[in-house]
N, C-alpha and C positions, 0 to 999 in steps of 0.2 A: 795110480798116483805117480808111478814112476814117469809116465808120459807127461803128466802135468808139470813135474819138476824139470824135465828136460825142455819143455816148451818155455817155461819161465826162464831158465838159464839161457836159452837161445835168444829170447827177447832182450834180456839184460845185456848179453854180449853184443847184439845188433845195435842197441841204444848206445853202448859204450863206443862201438866203432863209428857210428854216425856222429856222436859227440866229438870224438877225437879228430875225425876228418874236418868237421866244422871249425874246431879250435885251430887246427893247423892252417886251414884255408883263410881264416880271418887274421891270423898272426903272421902269415907269410909276408915277407918284405917284397913290396912291389918295386919294379924298376922306377927310378925317379923320372917324373914327367918333365920333359924339356919343353919350355915355352919359347917359341920363337916369334918375334914381332916382325910382321911384314911391313916394310917401309915402302910407301908408294914411290915409284920411279919417277923422278922429275925429268921432264924433257928439257934439254938445254936449248934455249932459244936465243939466237943472237939478234941484235937490232940492226935494221937497215934504214936508210933514209928514204922518204917517199920518192925523191927524185931518181933513186937507183932503179926503180921499176916504172917510173913515169906515172905515179899515182896522183890522181886528182879527184877531188870531191867537190861537187858543185850542186847548188840548189836550183830547182826549176823556178820559173818566173813567179809562180804563185806560192812558193815555199811549202808545197804539199808533198814533194818528193825530193830526194837527193840522187845524184848520178855518181856512181863509183866507176872510175875508169883506170885501167892499168894498161899503159901503152907498150911496155916492154915485158913480154911474157917468155922470152927466150930462157930456157932452162927451168921454167916453172911447171910443176906437175899439178899443183892444187892450190887453191886460195880458199880461205875461210875468213869471214868477217863477223865482227860484232859492232853494231852501231848503237851507241847509247846517247840519249838525249833527255831533256826535261820538257814536259808539256804543261799546259794551263793547270794551275793549282799546285805547281812545283812538284809534279808527279814524275818520278823517273821511269823511263821506258827503255827497253832493250830489244834489238832486232838482230837475229843471227842468220847467216846464209852462206852458201857455197856456190859462187858463180862458176859456170862451165869454162874451163880453160882449154883452148886449142893451141898447141905449140906454135909459137911465132906470131899468133894473131892477137890483136888487142882485145881486152875484156871490157865490156860496158854493162853495168848492172844498175837498173833503176830500183830504188828502195822507197817504198811508200812510208810516209810519216803518219801512220794511222792504221786502220784496219780495213780490209776489203773482203767481201764475200760476193753477194750480188751487187751491192752498192758500197762504194768507199766512204768511210767516215774519217776525215782528216783531223789530226790533232791540231789544236790551236795554241798559240803563244809558245812555239817550239824554240828552245834555246839550248846552249851547252852541247852541241853536237860533237861527238867524238867517235871516230872510226878506228878500230884496232884490226889490222889485217895480218893474218898469219899466212906466211908464204912457205910452201913445201916445195923444195927444188927436186929435180929429177934424180939427183944423187942421194936423196933422202934427208938432206940437211933442212933445218927449219929455222926461219927467222920471222921477225914481225916488225911492223911499222905502225905508227900512229899518226892520224891526220885529224885536225879539228876544223870546224866550219862555223863561222859567225854569220847568222842570217840578218843581222842588223847593220850590215855594211852599206 
């Protein structure tokens, strides 16, 4: 009987210890959580005139393609373009690209107004053509220029 009482006392003590530990663990003050908001870094982009880099945007004779040309690539490391236009049914279309730049050599990029895989399907009734050209210089600075094209001239 003495052994039974000792076992009961040990069990009661173990339960009290576990309960006390649980109580202190739950009531312990946690360090305040600091919430930091990450703000996206905005790239500062200056504006340049199309003439500064010799930018021209022309349509082919059948208005199925436009030709992007940059005559002055001195100091230019990279070019990225976004061409936006509207096609038949007033549907907005966007094309992005990155023409290859060779230092000191003019850039000429043909952009299809439509889709091509095995066969090209050209968009009809194209209007509101707008080219946004991002220019990254060899010194890391970034600028952009905008050129529009009216096919109804």
